Backbone as numpy.savetxt, mean C-alpha at the origin, in Angstrom:
# Nx Ny Nz CAx CAy CAz Cx Cy Cz
-0.35 1.65 38.16 1.11 2.00 38.44 1.50 1.56 39.68
2.45 1.01 40.05 3.57 0.76 41.49 3.77 1.99 41.83
4.72 1.70 42.69 5.28 2.70 42.98 6.87 3.11 43.23
7.50 1.81 42.25 8.65 1.99 41.32 8.76 2.23 40.26
7.21 2.36 39.16 6.79 2.69 38.03 7.78 3.93 38.15
7.83 4.99 38.25 8.08 6.33 38.65 10.15 5.85 38.14
10.35 5.04 38.55 11.99 4.70 38.24 12.35 4.48 36.96
11.22 4.06 36.29 11.35 2.81 34.91 11.00 4.54 33.73
12.04 3.72 33.03 12.23 4.66 32.05 11.30 4.24 30.45
11.30 5.14 29.81 10.47 4.57 28.98 10.73 3.69 28.47
9.54 2.75 28.02 9.76 1.16 26.91 10.58 1.62 25.56
10.90 0.64 24.97 11.78 0.81 23.64 10.79 1.04 22.81
9.19 0.29 22.76 8.42 1.24 21.68 8.09 2.66 21.78
8.04 3.13 23.34 8.23 4.53 23.56 8.81 5.56 23.03
9.82 4.76 22.99 11.07 5.60 21.98 11.59 5.76 21.03
10.90 4.16 20.28 10.90 4.41 18.76 9.85 4.98 18.61
8.75 4.98 19.01 7.52 5.26 18.67 7.56 7.25 17.33
7.06 6.83 16.30 7.04 8.19 15.11 5.67 8.54 16.00
6.25 10.26 15.96 5.34 11.38 15.93 4.97 12.32 15.42
5.54 12.21 14.18 5.25 13.55 13.09 4.32 13.06 12.27
4.27 14.30 11.74 2.58 14.46 10.08 3.68 13.26 9.28
2.51 13.04 8.56 2.71 11.42 7.28 1.92 12.21 5.70
2.70 12.13 5.00 2.12 12.55 3.90 0.75 11.73 3.89
-0.29 11.83 1.80 -1.13 11.11 2.32 -1.21 10.30 1.47
-2.04 9.23 1.47 -1.96 8.12 0.35 -2.00 8.18 -0.82
-1.08 7.95 -1.82 -0.73 8.49 -3.02 -2.43 8.00 -4.12
-2.63 6.76 -3.61 -3.90 5.59 -3.82 -5.29 6.27 -3.95
-5.12 5.96 -2.01 -6.64 6.79 -1.69 -7.21 7.98 -1.04
-5.72 8.93 -0.68 -5.98 9.88 -0.09 -5.96 10.13 1.24
-5.79 9.40 2.07 -6.13 9.20 3.80 -4.47 9.05 4.26
-4.27 9.56 5.26 -3.03 9.65 6.25 -1.99 8.33 5.89
-0.75 8.64 5.68 0.02 7.22 5.79 0.30 6.97 7.40
0.17 5.73 7.60 0.41 5.16 9.11 1.99 5.47 9.21
2.52 5.01 10.22 4.22 5.35 10.81 4.32 4.41 11.98
4.62 3.37 12.17 4.64 2.82 13.48 5.66 3.50 14.40
7.07 3.28 13.69 8.10 3.57 14.26 9.25 4.56 13.55
9.65 5.28 14.50 11.19 6.12 13.78 11.46 6.11 12.32
11.83 4.77 11.88 12.88 4.01 10.90 12.29 2.93 10.60
10.73 3.17 10.32 9.69 2.09 9.79 9.17 2.63 8.47
9.04 2.24 7.25 7.88 2.73 6.17 7.00 3.36 6.49
6.31 3.99 5.74 4.39 3.99 6.34 3.51 3.10 5.16
2.62 3.30 5.84 1.76 2.27 4.59 0.22 2.55 5.24
-0.76 2.35 4.34 -2.36 3.21 4.26 -2.96 1.97 5.13
-3.55 1.99 6.08 -4.53 1.43 6.79 -5.96 1.70 6.03
-5.57 2.20 4.76 -7.36 1.94 4.12 -7.32 1.22 2.63
-6.23 1.27 2.66 -6.03 0.67 1.06 -5.15 -0.02 1.12
-3.83 -0.48 2.00 -2.78 -1.37 2.58 -1.69 -0.82 1.04
-1.19 0.53 1.01 -0.37 0.37 -0.11 0.90 0.46 0.90
1.49 0.20 0.70 3.02 0.06 1.30 3.01 -1.35 1.89
2.04 -2.03 1.85 1.82 -3.16 2.58 1.68 -4.54 1.24
1.42 -3.99 -0.06 1.52 -5.14 -0.63 2.70 -5.71 -1.26
3.26 -6.56 -1.35 4.09 -7.63 -2.32 4.30 -6.99 -3.62
3.02 -6.61 -4.25 3.18 -6.31 -5.58 3.37 -4.81 -5.96
3.86 -4.05 -4.86 4.33 -2.76 -5.62 5.63 -2.63 -6.61
6.46 -3.42 -6.51 6.99 -3.46 -7.57 6.72 -3.22 -8.51
6.63 -2.31 -9.92 5.86 -2.18 -10.97 7.10 -3.07 -12.29
8.35 -3.56 -11.69 9.26 -3.55 -12.57 8.31 -4.50 -13.21
7.53 -5.31 -13.21 6.92 -6.43 -13.75 5.88 -6.64 -13.89
5.19 -5.47 -13.62 3.51 -5.18 -14.26 3.25 -4.73 -15.56
2.29 -5.29 -15.76 1.82 -4.62 -17.40 1.25 -3.81 -17.70
1.47 -3.23 -18.71 1.09 -1.70 -19.03 -0.92 -1.67 -18.98
-1.33 -0.99 -19.09 -2.76 -1.56 -19.61 -3.09 -1.72 -20.82
-2.43 -1.47 -21.72 -2.02 -1.42 -23.46 -1.99 -3.17 -24.00
-0.93 -3.30 -22.84 -0.16 -5.14 -22.64 -1.39 -5.96 -22.13
-2.08 -5.22 -20.71 -2.99 -6.13 -20.54 -4.28 -6.19 -21.18
-5.07 -5.38 -21.89 -5.76 -5.03 -23.15 -5.81 -6.29 -24.49
-4.64 -6.36 -24.56 -4.34 -6.99 -25.88 -4.34 -8.65 -25.31
-3.73 -8.87 -24.06 -3.67 -10.24 -23.90 -5.19 -10.88 -23.26
-6.17 -9.82 -22.96 -7.66 -10.11 -22.53 -8.53 -10.22 -23.74
-7.90 -9.65 -24.29 -9.13 -9.69 -25.88 -8.59 -11.10 -26.69
-7.55 -11.45 -26.85 -7.35 -12.26 -27.16 -7.43 -13.87 -25.79
-7.71 -13.64 -25.06 -8.34 -14.91 -23.75 -10.09 -14.92 -23.51
-10.85 -14.24 -25.02 -12.04 -13.87 -24.81 -12.33 -12.85 -23.94
-11.82 -12.30 -23.54 -12.18 -10.78 -22.63 -12.69 -11.92 -20.66
-11.96 -12.77 -20.64 -11.77 -13.94 -19.80 -11.70 -12.78 -18.63
-12.31 -12.55 -17.54 -12.07 -12.29 -16.21 -10.51 -12.32 -15.64
-10.21 -13.72 -16.50 -9.49 -14.38 -15.12 -8.02 -13.25 -15.58
-8.03 -12.69 -16.65 -6.89 -11.83 -17.67 -6.90 -10.17 -17.59
-7.90 -10.28 -16.45 -7.22 -8.63 -16.35 -6.87 -7.75 -15.55
-5.25 -8.65 -15.05 -4.50 -8.46 -14.00 -4.55 -7.14 -13.51
-5.85 -7.03 -12.91 -6.11 -6.07 -11.48 -6.82 -4.56 -12.31
-7.14 -4.31 -13.56 -7.60 -3.52 -14.51 -9.24 -4.02 -14.41
-9.40 -2.67 -14.73 -11.28 -3.13 -14.97 -11.78 -3.18 -16.10
-13.16 -3.64 -16.19 -13.11 -3.51 -18.12 -13.12 -2.53 -18.77
-13.56 -1.42 -17.89 -13.65 -0.10 -18.13 -12.02 -0.09 -18.81
-11.55 0.23 -17.32 -9.73 0.51 -17.84 -8.78 -0.20 -19.62
-10.14 -1.44 -19.66 -8.66 -2.07 -20.81 -9.62 -2.04 -22.17
-10.99 -1.56 -21.61 -12.38 -1.33 -22.80 -11.18 -0.28 -23.37
-10.92 1.28 -23.12 -10.31 1.53 -23.18 -8.85 2.19 -24.00
-8.62 0.91 -23.19 -6.98 0.42 -23.75 -6.79 0.32 -25.30
-7.85 -0.38 -26.08 -7.78 -1.21 -27.00 -7.75 -0.06 -28.20
């Protein structure tokens, strides 16, 4: 620390840093992270909030995915992010 550093103000990152509490992650339960006051929260454990596919408006329901999966011979390429157990239970 130099002699003139006491006259410096806080940096932009220090001024905008988020210091409050965050809610738990809806996927894994870990505390969410928020870097700045204006930024969105995200999970460093499971990447919730960072995934591009969080938009569920175009996602398949487990029932639709199960039908497609079965019609393709239970090929793992047609599981659409569901587990085999989830797809079997949806049938």
